[in-house]
All heavy atoms as TSV, in Angstrom:
chain	resi	resn	atom	element	x	y	z
A	1	GLY	N	N	94.228	101.160	105.925
A	1	GLY	CA	C	92.928	101.770	105.974
A	1	GLY	C	C	91.908	100.840	106.570
A	1	GLY	O	O	92.188	99.698	106.925
A	2	ALA	N	N	90.685	101.288	106.692
A	2	ALA	CA	C	89.609	100.489	107.257
A	2	ALA	C	C	89.390	99.245	106.418
A	2	ALA	O	O	89.291	99.296	105.208
A	2	ALA	CB	C	88.324	101.316	107.321
A	3	GLY	N	N	89.325	98.105	107.087
A	3	GLY	CA	C	89.102	96.853	106.387
A	3	GLY	C	C	90.345	96.314	105.713
A	3	GLY	O	O	90.307	95.253	105.099
A	4	GLY	N	N	91.472	97.015	105.841
A	4	GLY	CA	C	92.713	96.558	105.219
A	4	GLY	C	C	93.370	95.479	106.051
A	4	GLY	O	O	92.981	95.197	107.174
A	5	GLU	N	N	94.366	94.881	105.485
A	5	GLU	CA	C	95.096	93.827	106.176
A	5	GLU	C	C	96.568	94.155	106.148
A	5	GLU	O	O	97.104	94.560	105.129
A	5	GLU	CB	C	94.856	92.487	105.483
A	5	GLU	CG	C	95.595	91.338	106.124
A	5	GLU	CD	C	95.321	90.027	105.416
A	5	GLU	OE1	O	94.158	89.738	105.125
A	5	GLU	OE2	O	96.290	89.314	105.156
A	6	VAL	N	N	97.213	94.007	107.289
A	6	VAL	CA	C	98.652	94.197	107.382
A	6	VAL	C	C	99.236	92.921	107.946
A	6	VAL	O	O	98.745	92.399	108.940
A	6	VAL	CB	C	99.007	95.386	108.304
A	6	VAL	CG1	C	100.517	95.499	108.470
A	6	VAL	CG2	C	98.431	96.672	107.765
A	7	SER	N	N	100.257	92.394	107.293
A	7	SER	CA	C	100.916	91.207	107.815
A	7	SER	C	C	102.414	91.358	107.644
A	7	SER	O	O	102.887	92.053	106.752
A	7	SER	CB	C	100.414	89.942	107.113
A	7	SER	OG	O	100.710	89.997	105.746
A	8	TYR	N	N	103.146	90.698	108.512
A	8	TYR	CA	C	104.593	90.716	108.462
A	8	TYR	C	C	105.077	89.286	108.449
A	8	TYR	O	O	104.553	88.441	109.156
A	8	TYR	CB	C	105.164	91.451	109.678
A	8	TYR	CG	C	104.744	92.891	109.727
A	8	TYR	CD1	C	103.598	93.274	110.405
A	8	TYR	CD2	C	105.468	93.862	109.062
A	8	TYR	CE1	C	103.191	94.596	110.417
A	8	TYR	CE2	C	105.068	95.189	109.073
A	8	TYR	CZ	C	103.934	95.548	109.767
A	8	TYR	OH	O	103.535	96.852	109.782
A	9	ARG	N	N	106.079	88.992	107.651
A	9	ARG	CA	C	106.630	87.648	107.558
A	9	ARG	C	C	108.139	87.736	107.759
A	9	ARG	O	O	108.783	88.615	107.209
A	9	ARG	CB	C	106.346	87.034	106.191
A	9	ARG	CG	C	104.885	87.061	105.896
A	9	ARG	CD	C	104.461	85.996	104.954
A	9	ARG	NE	N	103.081	86.210	104.570
A	9	ARG	CZ	C	102.039	86.069	105.369
A	9	ARG	NH1	N	102.194	85.709	106.601
A	9	ARG	NH2	N	100.823	86.279	104.919
A	10	LEU	N	N	108.667	86.797	108.536
A	10	LEU	CA	C	110.098	86.707	108.719
A	10	LEU	C	C	110.666	85.936	107.536
A	10	LEU	O	O	110.339	84.773	107.335
A	10	LEU	CB	C	110.419	85.978	110.034
A	10	LEU	CG	C	111.896	85.785	110.347
A	10	LEU	CD1	C	112.578	87.146	110.468
A	10	LEU	CD2	C	112.049	85.003	111.632
A	11	CYS	N	N	111.465	86.609	106.730
A	11	CYS	CA	C	112.011	85.983	105.523
A	11	CYS	C	C	113.504	85.768	105.702
A	11	CYS	O	O	114.223	86.693	106.048
A	11	CYS	CB	C	111.787	86.871	104.298
A	11	CYS	SG	S	110.064	87.047	103.864
A	12	GLY	N	N	113.949	84.562	105.411
A	12	GLY	CA	C	115.362	84.263	105.485
A	12	GLY	C	C	116.062	84.465	104.157
A	12	GLY	O	O	117.262	84.288	104.052
A	13	ARG	N	N	115.336	84.826	103.150
A	13	ARG	CA	C	115.886	84.931	101.802
A	13	ARG	C	C	115.962	86.394	101.392
A	13	ARG	O	O	115.003	87.129	101.539
A	13	ARG	CB	C	114.971	84.163	100.854
A	13	ARG	CG	C	115.439	84.104	99.451
A	13	ARG	CD	C	114.547	83.156	98.698
A	13	ARG	NE	N	114.679	83.402	97.280
A	13	ARG	CZ	C	113.936	82.826	96.373
A	13	ARG	NH1	N	113.003	81.992	96.724
A	13	ARG	NH2	N	114.120	83.091	95.114
A	14	GLU	N	N	117.107	86.780	100.859
A	14	GLU	CA	C	117.252	88.154	100.385
A	14	GLU	C	C	116.804	88.242	98.938
A	14	GLU	O	O	116.702	87.252	98.239
A	14	GLU	CB	C	118.704	88.598	100.525
A	14	GLU	CG	C	119.121	88.764	101.974
A	14	GLU	CD	C	120.507	89.340	102.099
A	14	GLU	OE1	O	121.002	89.940	101.122
A	14	GLU	OE2	O	121.097	89.186	103.175
A	15	GLY	N	N	116.545	89.432	98.485
A	15	GLY	CA	C	116.129	89.635	97.105
A	15	GLY	C	C	114.631	89.455	96.963
A	15	GLY	O	O	113.940	89.030	97.883
A	16	HIS	N	N	114.136	89.772	95.788
A	16	HIS	CA	C	112.705	89.719	95.544
A	16	HIS	C	C	112.242	88.273	95.383
A	16	HIS	O	O	112.861	87.491	94.675
A	16	HIS	CB	C	112.362	90.517	94.287
A	16	HIS	CG	C	110.906	90.643	94.063
A	16	HIS	ND1	N	110.118	91.492	94.804
A	16	HIS	CD2	C	110.078	90.008	93.215
A	16	HIS	CE1	C	108.869	91.370	94.410
A	16	HIS	NE2	N	108.822	90.476	93.443
A	17	HIS	N	N	111.181	87.924	96.078
A	17	HIS	CA	C	110.600	86.591	95.977
A	17	HIS	C	C	109.140	86.672	96.383
A	17	HIS	O	O	108.654	87.730	96.760
A	17	HIS	CB	C	111.367	85.583	96.828
A	17	HIS	CG	C	111.424	85.951	98.277
A	17	HIS	ND1	N	112.323	86.869	98.765
A	17	HIS	CD2	C	110.683	85.557	99.326
A	17	HIS	CE1	C	112.135	87.008	100.064
A	17	HIS	NE2	N	111.139	86.232	100.433
A	18	HIS	N	N	108.456	85.569	96.312
A	18	HIS	CA	C	107.033	85.521	96.609
A	18	HIS	C	C	106.773	84.469	97.677
A	18	HIS	O	O	107.662	83.674	97.998
A	18	HIS	CB	C	106.253	85.204	95.331
A	18	HIS	CG	C	106.579	86.157	94.231
A	18	HIS	ND1	N	107.479	85.849	93.227
A	18	HIS	CD2	C	106.170	87.419	93.986
A	18	HIS	CE1	C	107.592	86.879	92.412
A	18	HIS	NE2	N	106.818	87.842	92.849
A	19	HIS	N	N	105.560	84.451	98.207
A	19	HIS	CA	C	105.229	83.521	99.281
A	19	HIS	C	C	104.016	82.666	98.945
A	19	HIS	O	O	103.055	83.148	98.352
A	19	HIS	CB	C	104.929	84.285	100.579
A	19	HIS	CG	C	106.102	85.036	101.086
A	19	HIS	ND1	N	106.186	86.396	101.031
A	19	HIS	CD2	C	107.257	84.609	101.644
A	19	HIS	CE1	C	107.341	86.785	101.535
A	19	HIS	NE2	N	108.014	85.713	101.911
A	20	LEU	N	N	104.072	81.421	99.373
A	20	LEU	CA	C	102.954	80.489	99.340
A	20	LEU	C	C	102.616	80.235	100.805
A	20	LEU	O	O	103.488	79.816	101.572
A	20	LEU	CB	C	103.367	79.204	98.629
A	20	LEU	CG	C	102.325	78.120	98.469
A	20	LEU	CD1	C	101.122	78.637	97.694
A	20	LEU	CD2	C	102.921	76.919	97.756
A	21	ILE	N	N	101.382	80.548	101.212
A	21	ILE	CA	C	101.019	80.553	102.624
A	21	ILE	C	C	99.837	79.634	102.887
A	21	ILE	O	O	98.809	79.720	102.201
A	21	ILE	CB	C	100.655	81.984	103.073
A	21	ILE	CG1	C	101.804	82.933	102.747
A	21	ILE	CG2	C	100.295	82.019	104.556
A	21	ILE	CD1	C	101.391	84.375	102.679
A	22	CYS	N	N	99.965	78.778	103.904
A	22	CYS	CA	C	98.851	77.908	104.291
A	22	CYS	C	C	97.850	78.724	105.107
A	22	CYS	O	O	98.211	79.343	106.113
A	22	CYS	CB	C	99.348	76.711	105.097
A	22	CYS	SG	S	97.994	75.628	105.634
A	23	ARG	N	N	96.596	78.706	104.672
A	23	ARG	CA	C	95.536	79.432	105.387
A	23	ARG	C	C	95.193	78.779	106.716
A	23	ARG	O	O	94.601	79.415	107.581
A	23	ARG	CB	C	94.276	79.491	104.532
A	23	ARG	CG	C	94.359	80.453	103.385
A	23	ARG	CD	C	93.017	80.610	102.692
A	23	ARG	NE	N	92.574	79.391	102.062
A	23	ARG	CZ	C	92.693	79.124	100.765
A	23	ARG	NH1	N	93.245	80.014	99.977
A	23	ARG	NH2	N	92.262	77.995	100.275
A	24	VAL	N	N	95.545	77.515	106.907
A	24	VAL	CA	C	95.187	76.803	108.133
A	24	VAL	C	C	96.231	77.026	109.224
A	24	VAL	O	O	95.914	77.496	110.312
A	24	VAL	CB	C	94.992	75.291	107.860
A	24	VAL	CG1	C	94.668	74.543	109.146
A	24	VAL	CG2	C	93.903	75.077	106.817
A	25	CYS	N	N	97.505	76.717	108.926
A	25	CYS	CA	C	98.545	76.785	109.965
A	25	CYS	C	C	99.469	77.987	109.826
A	25	CYS	O	O	100.252	78.281	110.722
A	25	CYS	CB	C	99.374	75.500	109.967
A	25	CYS	SG	S	100.458	75.317	108.517
A	26	GLY	N	N	99.410	78.682	108.685
A	26	GLY	CA	C	100.265	79.847	108.485
A	26	GLY	C	C	101.658	79.540	107.963
A	26	GLY	O	O	102.464	80.453	107.776
A	27	ARG	N	N	101.953	78.266	107.706
A	27	ARG	CA	C	103.267	77.897	107.158
A	27	ARG	C	C	103.510	78.685	105.873
A	27	ARG	O	O	102.631	78.809	105.032
A	27	ARG	CB	C	103.308	76.403	106.867
A	27	ARG	CG	C	104.601	75.947	106.251
A	27	ARG	CD	C	104.606	74.424	106.073
A	27	ARG	NE	N	105.705	74.071	105.194
A	27	ARG	CZ	C	105.577	73.424	104.054
A	27	ARG	NH1	N	104.394	73.014	103.640
A	27	ARG	NH2	N	106.625	73.149	103.322
A	28	THR	N	N	104.724	79.220	105.739
A	28	THR	CA	C	105.074	80.045	104.590
A	28	THR	C	C	106.256	79.436	103.853
A	28	THR	O	O	107.248	79.061	104.472
A	28	THR	CB	C	105.433	81.475	105.042
A	28	THR	OG1	O	104.312	82.032	105.728
A	28	THR	CG2	C	105.781	82.365	103.875
A	29	VAL	N	N	106.141	79.342	102.543
A	29	VAL	CA	C	107.210	78.838	101.693
A	29	VAL	C	C	107.578	79.957	100.727
A	29	VAL	O	O	106.701	80.567	100.116
A	29	VAL	CB	C	106.732	77.594	100.900
A	29	VAL	CG1	C	107.823	77.109	99.955
A	29	VAL	CG2	C	106.287	76.485	101.841
A	30	GLU	N	N	108.865	80.236	100.618
A	30	GLU	CA	C	109.338	81.248	99.676
A	30	GLU	C	C	109.478	80.598	98.309
A	30	GLU	O	O	110.040	79.515	98.185
A	30	GLU	CB	C	110.672	81.805	100.146
A	30	GLU	CG	C	110.549	82.534	101.474
A	30	GLU	CD	C	111.880	82.932	102.069
A	30	GLU	OE1	O	112.930	82.517	101.532
A	30	GLU	OE2	O	111.868	83.651	103.067
A	31	VAL	N	N	108.937	81.257	97.283
A	31	VAL	CA	C	108.967	80.707	95.933
A	31	VAL	C	C	109.436	81.762	94.938
A	31	VAL	O	O	109.244	82.956	95.143
A	31	VAL	CB	C	107.575	80.165	95.506
A	31	VAL	CG1	C	107.160	79.002	96.381
A	31	VAL	CG2	C	106.517	81.249	95.556
A	32	ALA	N	N	110.050	81.297	93.856
A	32	ALA	CA	C	110.462	82.182	92.773
A	32	ALA	C	C	109.261	82.430	91.873
A	32	ALA	O	O	108.297	81.672	91.887
A	32	ALA	CB	C	111.599	81.549	91.976
A	33	GLY	N	N	109.287	83.469	91.090
A	33	GLY	CA	C	108.169	83.771	90.210
A	33	GLY	C	C	108.584	84.508	88.961
A	33	GLY	O	O	108.095	85.609	88.704
A	34	ALA	N	N	109.471	83.900	88.186
A	34	ALA	CA	C	109.978	84.572	86.987
A	34	ALA	C	C	108.839	84.988	86.058
A	34	ALA	O	O	108.858	86.075	85.487
A	34	ALA	CB	C	110.965	83.674	86.251
A	35	GLY	N	N	107.816	84.152	85.894
A	35	GLY	CA	C	106.688	84.493	85.047
A	35	GLY	C	C	105.915	85.687	85.569
A	35	GLY	O	O	105.433	86.523	84.802
A	36	VAL	N	N	105.818	85.803	86.884
A	36	VAL	CA	C	105.117	86.933	87.506
A	36	VAL	C	C	105.873	88.228	87.241
A	36	VAL	O	O	105.266	89.264	86.958
A	36	VAL	CB	C	104.950	86.705	89.024
A	36	VAL	CG1	C	104.421	87.951	89.710
A	36	VAL	CG2	C	104.051	85.520	89.292
A	37	GLU	N	N	107.194	88.150	87.295
A	37	GLU	CA	C	108.014	89.345	87.060
A	37	GLU	C	C	107.766	89.896	85.653
A	37	GLU	O	O	107.563	91.092	85.468
A	37	GLU	CB	C	109.502	89.020	87.220
A	37	GLU	CG	C	109.886	88.371	88.535
A	37	GLU	CD	C	109.488	89.170	89.742
A	37	GLU	OE1	O	109.534	90.415	89.698
A	37	GLU	OE2	O	109.114	88.550	90.748
A	38	GLU	N	N	107.766	89.015	84.673
A	38	GLU	CA	C	107.553	89.437	83.281
A	38	GLU	C	C	106.135	89.960	83.090
A	38	GLU	O	O	105.917	90.972	82.428
A	38	GLU	CB	C	107.839	88.272	82.328
A	38	GLU	CG	C	107.570	88.584	80.868
A	38	GLU	CD	C	108.384	89.738	80.305
A	38	GLU	OE1	O	109.421	90.104	80.889
A	38	GLU	OE2	O	107.960	90.298	79.267
A	39	TRP	N	N	105.155	89.286	83.666
A	39	TRP	CA	C	103.753	89.714	83.575
A	39	TRP	C	C	103.587	91.120	84.163
A	39	TRP	O	O	102.947	91.985	83.557
A	39	TRP	CB	C	102.850	88.709	84.282
A	39	TRP	CG	C	101.432	89.159	84.345
A	39	TRP	CD1	C	100.484	89.047	83.379
A	39	TRP	CD2	C	100.790	89.804	85.453
A	39	TRP	NE1	N	99.294	89.589	83.806
A	39	TRP	CE2	C	99.450	90.051	85.079
A	39	TRP	CE3	C	101.216	90.187	86.723
A	39	TRP	CZ2	C	98.544	90.675	85.931
A	39	TRP	CZ3	C	100.310	90.805	87.573
A	39	TRP	CH2	C	98.988	91.040	87.161
A	40	ALA	N	N	104.167	91.367	85.338
A	40	ALA	CA	C	104.053	92.681	85.983
A	40	ALA	C	C	104.677	93.766	85.102
A	40	ALA	O	O	104.109	94.849	84.937
A	40	ALA	CB	C	104.714	92.655	87.356
A	41	ARG	N	N	105.834	93.468	84.513
A	41	ARG	CA	C	106.491	94.439	83.645
A	41	ARG	C	C	105.628	94.746	82.420
A	41	ARG	O	O	105.428	95.901	82.056
A	41	ARG	CB	C	107.854	93.900	83.201
A	41	ARG	CG	C	108.681	94.942	82.436
A	41	ARG	CD	C	109.808	94.314	81.645
A	41	ARG	NE	N	109.341	93.391	80.607
A	41	ARG	CZ	C	108.771	93.768	79.450
A	41	ARG	NH1	N	108.566	95.039	79.188
A	41	ARG	NH2	N	108.396	92.873	78.566
A	42	ARG	N	N	105.078	93.700	81.807
A	42	ARG	CA	C	104.244	93.898	80.614
A	42	ARG	C	C	102.966	94.667	80.946
A	42	ARG	O	O	102.546	95.531	80.180
A	42	ARG	CB	C	103.884	92.550	79.978
A	42	ARG	CG	C	105.031	91.955	79.174
A	42	ARG	CD	C	104.609	90.723	78.387
A	42	ARG	NE	N	104.343	89.596	79.271
A	42	ARG	CZ	C	103.150	89.023	79.467
A	42	ARG	NH1	N	102.080	89.438	78.825
A	42	ARG	NH2	N	103.011	88.005	80.297
A	43	MET	N	N	102.328	94.360	82.064
A	43	MET	CA	C	101.096	95.062	82.445
A	43	MET	C	C	101.373	96.533	82.692
A	43	MET	O	O	100.601	97.404	82.273
A	43	MET	CB	C	100.465	94.434	83.697
A	43	MET	CG	C	99.867	93.065	83.484
A	43	MET	SD	S	98.538	93.061	82.251
A	43	MET	CE	C	99.390	92.431	80.812
A	44	GLY	N	N	102.473	96.822	83.366
A	44	GLY	CA	C	102.836	98.216	83.594
A	44	GLY	C	C	103.082	98.951	82.295
A	44	GLY	O	O	102.544	100.037	82.064
A	45	ALA	N	N	103.876	98.348	81.423
A	45	ALA	CA	C	104.209	98.978	80.139
A	45	ALA	C	C	102.962	99.182	79.293
A	45	ALA	O	O	102.803	100.226	78.649
A	45	ALA	CB	C	105.229	98.118	79.387
A	46	ALA	N	N	102.052	98.218	79.305
A	46	ALA	CA	C	100.828	98.322	78.504
A	46	ALA	C	C	99.966	99.500	78.942
A	46	ALA	O	O	99.199	100.044	78.147
A	46	ALA	CB	C	100.024	97.021	78.604
A	47	HIS	N	N	100.111	99.917	80.187
A	47	HIS	CA	C	99.301	101.025	80.707
A	47	HIS	C	C	100.127	102.288	80.943
A	47	HIS	O	O	99.680	103.221	81.609
A	47	HIS	CB	C	98.596	100.586	81.998
A	47	HIS	CG	C	97.610	99.485	81.763
A	47	HIS	ND1	N	96.345	99.720	81.263
A	47	HIS	CD2	C	97.727	98.147	81.912
A	47	HIS	CE1	C	95.716	98.558	81.134
A	47	HIS	NE2	N	96.527	97.593	81.516
A	48	GLY	N	N	101.365	102.297	80.393
A	48	GLY	CA	C	102.187	103.494	80.481
A	48	GLY	C	C	102.853	103.704	81.825
A	48	GLY	O	O	103.224	104.823	82.160
A	49	PHE	N	N	103.040	102.635	82.608
A	49	PHE	CA	C	103.687	102.746	83.921
A	49	PHE	C	C	105.125	102.255	83.831
A	49	PHE	O	O	105.448	101.368	83.047
A	49	PHE	CB	C	102.955	101.903	84.963
A	49	PHE	CG	C	101.696	102.523	85.489
A	49	PHE	CD1	C	100.600	102.705	84.658
A	49	PHE	CD2	C	101.594	102.899	86.821
A	49	PHE	CE1	C	99.428	103.263	85.137
A	49	PHE	CE2	C	100.422	103.460	87.305
A	49	PHE	CZ	C	99.341	103.646	86.462
A	50	THR	N	N	105.987	102.836	84.651
A	50	THR	CA	C	107.370	102.384	84.784
A	50	THR	C	C	107.652	102.150	86.262
A	50	THR	O	O	106.820	102.461	87.122
A	50	THR	CB	C	108.359	103.417	84.219
A	50	THR	OG1	O	108.215	104.637	84.959
A	50	THR	CG2	C	108.126	103.680	82.739
A	51	GLU	N	N	108.833	101.655	86.568
A	51	GLU	CA	C	109.249	101.403	87.956
A	51	GLU	C	C	108.216	100.544	88.694
A	51	GLU	O	O	107.825	100.834	89.820
A	51	GLU	CB	C	109.495	102.718	88.687
A	51	GLU	CG	C	110.572	103.564	88.023
A	51	GLU	CD	C	110.781	104.889	88.708
A	51	GLU	OE1	O	110.691	104.952	89.947
A	51	GLU	OE2	O	111.027	105.869	87.980
A	52	ILE	N	N	107.788	99.485	88.057
A	52	ILE	CA	C	106.759	98.607	88.601
A	52	ILE	C	C	107.283	97.827	89.801
A	52	ILE	O	O	108.372	97.260	89.761
A	52	ILE	CB	C	106.270	97.612	87.515
A	52	ILE	CG1	C	105.745	98.358	86.299
A	52	ILE	CG2	C	105.243	96.638	88.064
A	52	ILE	CD1	C	104.583	99.261	86.571
A	53	GLU	N	N	106.513	97.804	90.858
A	53	GLU	CA	C	106.775	96.975	92.031
A	53	GLU	C	C	105.523	96.156	92.297
A	53	GLU	O	O	104.424	96.557	91.919
A	53	GLU	CB	C	107.100	97.833	93.247
A	53	GLU	CG	C	108.388	98.612	93.088
A	53	GLU	CD	C	108.709	99.450	94.310
A	53	GLU	OE1	O	107.996	99.329	95.337
A	53	GLU	OE2	O	109.658	100.233	94.239
A	54	HIS	N	N	105.671	95.029	92.958
A	54	HIS	CA	C	104.508	94.199	93.254
A	54	HIS	C	C	104.790	93.293	94.440
A	54	HIS	O	O	105.936	93.081	94.826
A	54	HIS	CB	C	104.125	93.352	92.038
A	54	HIS	CG	C	105.177	92.370	91.673
A	54	HIS	ND1	N	106.249	92.717	90.882
A	54	HIS	CD2	C	105.344	91.079	91.998
A	54	HIS	CE1	C	107.023	91.671	90.741
A	54	HIS	NE2	N	106.497	90.650	91.411
A	55	VAL	N	N	103.709	92.782	95.010
A	55	VAL	CA	C	103.767	91.803	96.093
A	55	VAL	C	C	102.830	90.677	95.706
A	55	VAL	O	O	101.673	90.926	95.357
A	55	VAL	CB	C	103.311	92.413	97.442
A	55	VAL	CG1	C	103.261	91.354	98.524
A	55	VAL	CG2	C	104.215	93.567	97.836
A	56	VAL	N	N	103.330	89.450	95.733
A	56	VAL	CA	C	102.495	88.302	95.401
A	56	VAL	C	C	102.512	87.339	96.572
A	56	VAL	O	O	103.576	86.937	97.046
A	56	VAL	CB	C	103.004	87.585	94.131
A	56	VAL	CG1	C	102.201	86.320	93.870
A	56	VAL	CG2	C	102.934	88.521	92.939
A	57	GLU	N	N	101.325	87.017	97.082
A	57	GLU	CA	C	101.163	85.995	98.100
A	57	GLU	C	C	100.093	85.036	97.620
A	57	GLU	O	O	98.976	85.449	97.314
A	57	GLU	CB	C	100.746	86.594	99.445
A	57	GLU	CG	C	101.844	87.356	100.112
A	57	GLU	CD	C	101.521	87.746	101.530
A	57	GLU	OE1	O	100.333	87.773	101.901
A	57	GLU	OE2	O	102.455	88.026	102.272
A	58	LEU	N	N	100.464	83.779	97.503
A	58	LEU	CA	C	99.534	82.736	97.111
A	58	LEU	C	C	99.100	82.005	98.377
A	58	LEU	O	O	99.945	81.627	99.192
A	58	LEU	CB	C	100.217	81.751	96.161
A	58	LEU	CG	C	100.853	82.380	94.925
A	58	LEU	CD1	C	101.714	81.361	94.202
A	58	LEU	CD2	C	99.788	82.929	94.017
A	59	THR	N	N	97.797	81.844	98.577
A	59	THR	CA	C	97.325	81.146	99.761
A	59	THR	C	C	96.621	79.861	99.375
A	59	THR	O	O	96.040	79.752	98.296
A	59	THR	CB	C	96.366	82.021	100.589
A	59	THR	OG1	O	95.232	82.356	99.797
A	59	THR	CG2	C	97.051	83.294	101.070
A	60	GLY	N	N	96.692	78.904	100.251
A	60	GLY	CA	C	96.055	77.615	100.030
A	60	GLY	C	C	96.127	76.800	101.298
A	60	GLY	O	O	96.368	77.332	102.381
A	61	THR	N	N	95.944	75.499	101.171
A	61	THR	CA	C	96.026	74.586	102.298
A	61	THR	C	C	97.214	73.662	102.068
A	61	THR	O	O	97.290	73.013	101.017
A	61	THR	CB	C	94.733	73.752	102.432
A	61	THR	OG1	O	93.637	74.654	102.572
A	61	THR	CG2	C	94.784	72.843	103.643
A	62	SER	N	N	98.122	73.616	103.022
A	62	SER	CA	C	99.308	72.765	102.881
A	62	SER	C	C	98.901	71.296	102.879
A	62	SER	O	O	97.822	70.920	103.349
A	62	SER	CB	C	100.298	73.022	104.019
A	62	SER	OG	O	99.760	72.548	105.246
A	63	ARG	N	N	99.764	70.458	102.348
A	63	ARG	CA	C	99.511	69.017	102.288
A	63	ARG	C	C	99.259	68.448	103.690
A	63	ARG	O	O	98.332	67.684	103.893
A	63	ARG	CB	C	100.702	68.315	101.646
A	63	ARG	CG	C	100.499	66.827	101.493
A	63	ARG	CD	C	101.699	66.147	100.848
A	63	ARG	NE	N	101.952	66.706	99.534
A	63	ARG	CZ	C	103.138	67.109	99.092
A	63	ARG	NH1	N	104.197	67.017	99.853
A	63	ARG	NH2	N	103.270	67.606	97.888
A	64	ASP	N	N	100.090	68.857	104.669
A	64	ASP	CA	C	99.922	68.338	106.030
A	64	ASP	C	C	98.570	68.725	106.621
A	64	ASP	O	O	97.895	67.906	107.234
A	64	ASP	CB	C	101.040	68.834	106.940
A	64	ASP	CG	C	102.390	68.220	106.590
A	64	ASP	OD1	O	102.425	67.177	105.901
A	64	ASP	OD2	O	103.403	68.795	107.002
A	65	CYS	N	N	98.158	69.977	106.420
A	65	CYS	CA	C	96.861	70.418	106.958
A	65	CYS	C	C	95.716	69.725	106.243
A	65	CYS	O	O	94.710	69.371	106.867
A	65	CYS	CB	C	96.744	71.938	106.863
A	65	CYS	SG	S	97.805	72.799	108.038
A	66	ALA	N	N	95.830	69.511	104.939
A	66	ALA	CA	C	94.787	68.809	104.194
A	66	ALA	C	C	94.650	67.375	104.694
A	66	ALA	O	O	93.534	66.866	104.852
A	66	ALA	CB	C	95.103	68.833	102.696
A	67	ARG	N	N	95.757	66.723	104.976
A	67	ARG	CA	C	95.726	65.355	105.506
A	67	ARG	C	C	95.069	65.322	106.880
A	67	ARG	O	O	94.298	64.424	107.181
A	67	ARG	CB	C	97.141	64.777	105.600
A	67	ARG	CG	C	97.702	64.407	104.250
A	67	ARG	CD	C	99.101	63.864	104.400
A	67	ARG	NE	N	99.660	63.537	103.093
A	67	ARG	CZ	C	100.946	63.450	102.840
A	67	ARG	NH1	N	101.834	63.653	103.802
A	67	ARG	NH2	N	101.365	63.140	101.632
A	68	ARG	N	N	95.407	66.291	107.740
A	68	ARG	CA	C	94.795	66.336	109.092
A	68	ARG	C	C	93.278	66.547	108.984
A	68	ARG	O	O	92.518	65.959	109.727
A	68	ARG	CB	C	95.437	67.444	109.920
A	68	ARG	CG	C	96.759	67.027	110.522
A	68	ARG	CD	C	97.219	67.982	111.618
A	68	ARG	NE	N	97.636	69.287	111.115
A	68	ARG	CZ	C	98.846	69.543	110.628
A	68	ARG	NH1	N	99.765	68.602	110.571
A	68	ARG	NH2	N	99.140	70.756	110.210
A	69	ARG	N	N	92.856	67.387	108.056
A	69	ARG	CA	C	91.423	67.624	107.880
A	69	ARG	C	C	90.697	66.377	107.401
A	69	ARG	O	O	89.559	66.120	107.781
A	69	ARG	CB	C	91.181	68.742	106.855
A	69	ARG	CG	C	91.398	70.110	107.392
A	69	ARG	CD	C	91.045	71.120	106.327
A	69	ARG	NE	N	91.002	72.451	106.860
A	69	ARG	CZ	C	90.788	73.536	106.138
A	69	ARG	NH1	N	90.601	73.435	104.842
A	69	ARG	NH2	N	90.759	74.717	106.704
A	70	ALA	N	N	91.372	65.594	106.537
A	70	ALA	CA	C	90.755	64.403	105.975
A	70	ALA	C	C	90.704	63.249	106.973
A	70	ALA	O	O	89.872	62.348	106.832
A	70	ALA	CB	C	91.528	63.957	104.728
A	71	ALA	N	N	91.587	63.298	107.979
A	71	ALA	CA	C	91.661	62.189	108.946
A	71	ALA	C	C	90.492	62.195	109.915
A	71	ALA	O	O	89.786	63.099	110.114
A	71	ALA	CB	C	92.970	62.268	109.727
């Protein structure tokens, strides 16, 4: 929709996982999120939802980009 964002990432890992993405260079790291899985299930159940699906992307600045900025 208007003002929405669409992005695509090439993932080498099968199965459900999450991403940590550098806002500066776009580097993406695949990460596990067992705590997120349980939280999503509990939030859905608390509000009467089933078949919960979710997408989690954490953004920040990678160590390499932070070092380049500081230099």
